[in-house]
N, C-alpha and C positions, 0 to 999 in steps of 0.2 A: 463264284464263291465270294461272300462278303465277310471281311474280317477287319475289325478295328481294335487295335491293342488296348488293353486296359491301362497301359502306361501313356498312351497318346493323349494329347490335348487338342480337341477339335472345336474351333470357334467359327469356322466357315461351313459351307455345305459340302457334304461328301455323298456322292451317288451310291446306290447299291452296286454290288459286284465290284468292290474295290478292296485292296489289301493295304492297311495302314499299320506298319510294323514298328515295334520299339517305342521309345519316348518321342515320337515325332510330334511336331506342333504345326497346326494349320490355323492361321490367323483369320481375323474377321473378314467377311465379304469375299473370301476366296471360294472358288468353285472347282471341285474335283469330280470329273466325269467318270463313267463306268470303265471297268477293266484297267484301272490305274493301280500301280504298285508304288508305295512310298516307303522308304527306309529299308530297301532290300540289302541284305548283308553283302560285304565285299567278297570277292572270290577266295581270298586267303581263308576266310572263316568257313566257307562252304567246303573247300578242299580238306581242311582240318576236321570238319564234321565227318566226312566220308571215311577218314582214316581211324575214327574212334567209335563210330556207331555201326553196329552190325545189323540192326533192324530199326527202320524208321516207321513209326506208327502215325505220328501227327506232325507232318512236316511244317505246317503253318505255325504251330506252337513253337517248334524248334527255331524257325527263322525269326519269330518274334523275340525270343530270348537272346538270340545272337545279335539282333540289330541294335545299333546305337541311335537309330532314328535320324530324321532330317527335319529342317526348319523351313516351313513355307510361310512367306509373309502375307500381308493383306492384299486383297483385290488381285490375287493371282488366278489365272485361268489355266487349268490343266485338262486338256482334252483326252478323249478315249485312247487307250493303248499306251499311255506314257508310263515309263518305269524310271524312278528316281532312287538311286542307291543311297545308303546311309551316309551320314556325315556330310551331307550336301546342304547348302544354304541358298534358298531362293528368296530374293528380296521382293519388296512391294511392286505391284503392277506389272509383273512379268506374265507373258502370255506364251503358252505352248500350243503348237499344232498337234496333230495326231501321231501316235507311235514314235515318240521321241525317247531316246535312251540317254540318261545322265548318270555317269558312273560316280563313284565315291570321291569325297573331298573336293567337289567342285563348288564354285560360287557364281551365281548369276545376279547381277545388281539391278537396280530399279529401272523400270520402264523398258526392259529389253524384250525382244520377241524371238522365239525359237521355232523355225519352220518344221513341218511334218517330216517324219522319218530321218531327222538329224540325229547323229551319234556324237555325244560329248564324252570322251573316253577317260575321264577321271583326272583329278588334280588340275582342273582347268579353271581359269579366272576370266569371267566375262563382265565387262564394265557396264556403265549406264547407257541407256538409249541405243543399245546395239540391236541391229536388225539382221537376223540370220535366216535365210530362205531355206527351202526344202532340200532334203537329201545331202546335207553337208556333213563331212566327217572331220571332227576336230580331235586330234590325237592328244595323248596324255601330256599334261604340263603346259599346254598352250596358254598364252596370255593375250587376251583381246581387250584393248582399252576402250574408253567411252566413244560413242557415236560412230562406231564402225558399221559398215554395210557389207554383208557377205552374200553373194548371189547363189542361186541354186547349183548343187552339184560340185561345190568347191571341196577339195581334199587338202587337208593340212597335215603334213607328216612330222615325225620327230626322230626318225632313225636313218642315219646317213648310209649305213651298210647293213641292211636288214638280213636276217634277224640278229640283233646284237643287244647287249645290255647297256650300251652307252647311248643314252637318249639325249637329243639336242632339240628342245622344244622351240617352237616358233613364237615370236612376239609381233603382234599387229598393233601399231600405235594409233593414237586418237584420230578419228575422222577418216581413216583409210577406207577406200572402196575396192572391193574384190569382185571382179566380174564372174559371170557364170562359168562353171567348169574349170576354173583355174586350179593349178596344182602347185602348192607351196612346199618346197623341200625343207628338210630338217635344218634347224639352226638359223634360219633366215629371220631378219628383222625387217618388217614393212614399215616405212617411215610415216610420220604424221601427214594426214591429208594427201597421201599418194593415191594413185589410181592404177589398178591392175586390170588390163583388158580381159575380155572373155576368152577362155581357153589357154591362157598364158601359162608357161612353165617358169616358175620363179626359182632360180638356183642360187641367187646371191642377194644380199641386202638391197632394198629399194630405198632410194633417197626420199626425204620428205618433199612433198609437193611436186612430185614428178609423176609422169604418166608412162607406163611400160606395157608392152604386149609382145607376143611372139613366142617362138620355140627355139632356143630359150628366149626369155623376155629381154628386151632392150629398151632403154629410155628413148622416147620419141618426141616428147615435148613436156612443158611444165603445166602446173595446175592452172595458171592464168589462161593459157591457151585452151585448156579443156573447158573451163568455165565459160569462155567466150564462145566456143563451139556449141556447148549445151544451150546457152542463152539464145543463140541464133536458131537452133533446132526447135526450141520451145515456142518461138515466135510464130511458127507455122500452125500451132494448135488452134 
């Protein structure tokens, strides 16, 4: 089904078979592929709808009226299967893989990339020049600063004793590198330019410019040692 709200402002290209809901804005030179939803209403509104409506005849029109829309900047690439909830802001030159979910009140800043099948679970802040690989889970309230790299399959938590209503989001500082499959527990701060090894379990704060790995992760050396090892490795190419 193709539906573009009469309240939406479309300056870029929108493929057929997309839903653009509410007063969403898609700026110049952006590309929205097929089977994309932009401006989907948050869960609270849907649950409230169920409690007040006995018969739903035109769900798309109802969702359109519920939606507060989202803002998509210029030169954004949104591939097939992406769903972006309402009140989300996507800045210029952001690129999405396939089947990404971005929940409400999230912000993704300029020149960042979001890999296929990643879930961004609402109220998340992602900085500039961030590279997030495929199948990453980013829990509600996470803060990711500029120039962070997150490898595939990383899980970022926010609940120390689940399920509870006391959430403690993770903060990942500028320039940090998170290896594939790492698990970052609730409330942790990952320091600037630190390195987390693949498969690591992060249960406590990570110092800036340190390298940690293991179960649970421990500091093994510093950033200078890491850069020296990487330089030696790259010489063999």
